[in-house]
C-alpha positions, 0 to 999 in steps of 0.5 A, spaced: 555 532 407 549 536 407 543 539 411 536 534 411 531 539 407 526 537 413 530 541 418 531 548 414 529 554 417 521 554 419 521 546 419 524 545 425 521 541 431 517 544 436 522 541 441 528 540 438 532 541 432 537 535 429 543 536 425 544 530 420 551 527 416 549 524 410 554 519 409 554 514 403 546 515 402 545 513 409 542 518 414 546 518 421 544 523 427 551 527 428 548 532 433 542 533 438 540 540 440 535 542 444 532 549 442 525 549 445 523 552 452 520 549 458 522 542 457 521 538 463 522 530 465 517 530 469 510 531 465 507 526 469 506 531 474 501 534 469 496 528 469 497 527 477 495 535 479 490 535 473 486 529 476 487 531 484 484 538 482 479 535 477 476 530 483 476 536 488 482 533 492 485 540 493 479 543 495 477 538 500 484 538 503 483 546 503 477 546 507 478 540 511 485 540 514 485 546 519 491 549 523 491 553 529 496 558 526 493 562 521 500 562 517 501 555 517 494 555 514 496 560 508 502 556 506 499 549 507 497 547 500 503 549 496 507 545 501 502 539 500 502 540 493 510 540 493 510 534 497 505 531 492 510 532 487 516 530 490 514 523 492 511 522 485 517 523 482 521 519 487 524 524 491 525 520 498 529 526 502 526 534 503 533 536 501 532 533 494 526 538 493 530 543 490 530 539 484 523 541 482 525 549 483 526 550 476 521 545 473 517 549 468 511 545 470 511 546 477 511 553 476 505 553 471 501 550 476 503 556 481 507 551 486 512 555 490 518 550 492 520 552 498 527 550 502 527 543 506 527 547 512 521 550 511 517 544 509 521 540 515 517 546 520 511 545 516 511 537 518 513 539 525 506 543 525 502 536 525 499 534 531 494 528 533 488 533 532 491 535 524 492 528 523 486 526 525 483 531 520 487 527 515 484 520 517 477 523 515 479 526 509 482 520 507 476 516 508 471 521 505 476 520 498 475 513 499 468 513 499 467 518 493 472 512 490 467 507 492 461 511 489 465 512 482 467 504 482 459 502 483 462 495 486 458 491 490 463 487 494 470 489 495 477 485 498 481 489 504 488 487 505 491 489 512 498 487 513 504 490 516 511 493 514 518 495 518 520 502 516 527 504 518 528 511 520 534 516 519 537 519 526 533 518 532 526 519 531 520 519 537 517 512 537 522 508 533 525 502 537 528 495 537 524 490 534 522 485 529 527 488 524 528 483 518 531 489 514 537 492 518 537 487 524 538 490 531 536 497 528 531 502 531 525 501 527 517 503 526 512 497 525 506 500 520 499 497 519 496 498 512 489 497 509 488 497 502 483 496 497 485 490 492 480 491 486 482 499 485 489 498 488 488 504 493 490 505 500 485 506 505 488 507 512 494 506 516 498 508 522 504 508 525 507 503 531 513 502 535 518 497 532 516 492 537 509 492 537 506 485 535 503 484 528 496 484 530 495 490 535 490 495 533 488 491 527 480 489 531 480 497 532 482 499 524 477 494 522 472 497 526 474 504 523 473 502 516 467 498 517 464 505 521 466 509 515 465 505 508 460 499 510 453 500 507 447 495 506 449 494 499 456 493 500 460 486 502 467 487 505 472 481 505 478 483 510 484 478 507 490 477 512 496 473 513 497 468 519 499 475 524 492 476 524 490 469 526 486 471 532 480 470 535 478 478 537 480 480 529 475 475 527 470 476 532 470 484 530 469 482 523 463 477 524 460 483 529 461 488 523 457 482 518 463 482 514 467 476 511 474 474 512 479 470 509 485 469 514 491 464 514 492 460 520 497 457 523 499 450 524 497 449 531 496 441 534 489 442 535 489 443 527 494 439 525 492 432 529 485 433 526 488 434 518 492 428 519 487 423 522 486 417 517 478 419 516 480 426 513 480 425 505 483 431 501 480 433 494 485 433 488 485 440 485 490 444 480 497 445 480 498 439 485 494 442 490 489 438 494 484 441 499 479 439 505 475 442 510 474 442 518 468 445 522 472 446 528 475 451 533 482 452 537 482 451 545 481 458 546 475 460 542 468 460 544 465 457 537 467 453 531 469 456 525 470 454 518 477 451 516 480 450 509 486 446 509 491 445 503 497 441 502 502 440 497 507 434 496 514 436 498 519 436 493 523 430 492 529 432 496 525 433 502 521 427 501 528 423 501 527 421 508 523 415 509 517 415 514 511 411 515 506 417 516 503 419 509 502 426 512 510 427 513 510 427 505 506 434 504 506 441 506 500 444 509 497 451 509 491 453 513 485 458 512 480 460 516 474 463 513 466 465 513 465 465 506 461 460 501 467 459 496 469 452 495 475 450 498 480 451 492 477 457 490 479 459 498 486 458 497 486 461 490 483 467 492 488 468 498 494 467 493 491 473 490 493 477 496 500 477 494 498 484 490 499 487 497 506 486 498 507 491 492 502 496 495 506 495 502 513 497 498 510 503 495 507 506 501 513 504 506 517 509 502 511 514 501 510 514 509 517 518 510 514 524 508 509 524 513 501 524 514 497 525 508 491 521 504 490 516 499 492 515 491 499 519 493 501 518 500 502 513 506 499 511 513 498 517 518 503 518 524 499 517 531 500 515 538 505 510 538 502 503 541 
């Protein structure tokens, strides 16, 4: 048995030393001793904090988020950085912020981790006014992101998600809650920038709020903050947003939309008419187009209809109608994309589900800004 020469005094690793056993000419690690100082498992925080500082995010928040209480203003940046770091490493409860108290990287950035009660009191200082300030900061950061990207067209996904709070929280009521049936919940509406995977804006609603409530107003707010003459915006939404007032809001803003429709009798009867022909595409998909309107609409719009053959099990029941062998999907759009590409473009919306999952978890921290935080609390609808 002997020591490896490269582990003799003066040759130790900067981070740890390893003691080896040599058995039958084979080198086997017997023991690992960590002797270096300032070790951390949260090294990713370095890049995060450097990025935020380099891009002026902290300065922007410091100057534009102003509390009426002078003492709150004094500690706000320390606590915001604390919550930023906590969220980044996956902490989902304020109590677990204590895990960062002895982290040398946190100390290097002069962040003082306070007790969970102090952080909770800080969050209680947020009002409608300060929340609106954060919304404005959010849009300023997003415009900066757009300028850097130099993109001429973007796709914005709007969707909602249910979040289950802990305890008895304001605005949490029973509603559609597939995660925990019968529990009080919130219904959160999100907007995401698909190309750069960035959160744009969002707000919290009561658990019994219908999916589309407030969507038209959100679209108008987004357009007012980021729309320019040389930027083309496509709004993409599921069938929960298949409403005339939402479509009109997008059309009046000179933007594009791609929304999944519902199988109303008005549409179904036209699609299954003998005069309608479908064009075969990839992956067993067939598409056709209609230029029509629902009974409650004032004008015709372009509909793309996709159909796929049902599984053999579902087709086992014999039918005299060919339409019964297919499953139909409806999309309303004002884009110039060919029919099949409309369907493919909508299918890419699946990425938004991943963003929603992350943002729903982040929301528990409160009201913050893109890249790092989730939707803002506001007056419940």
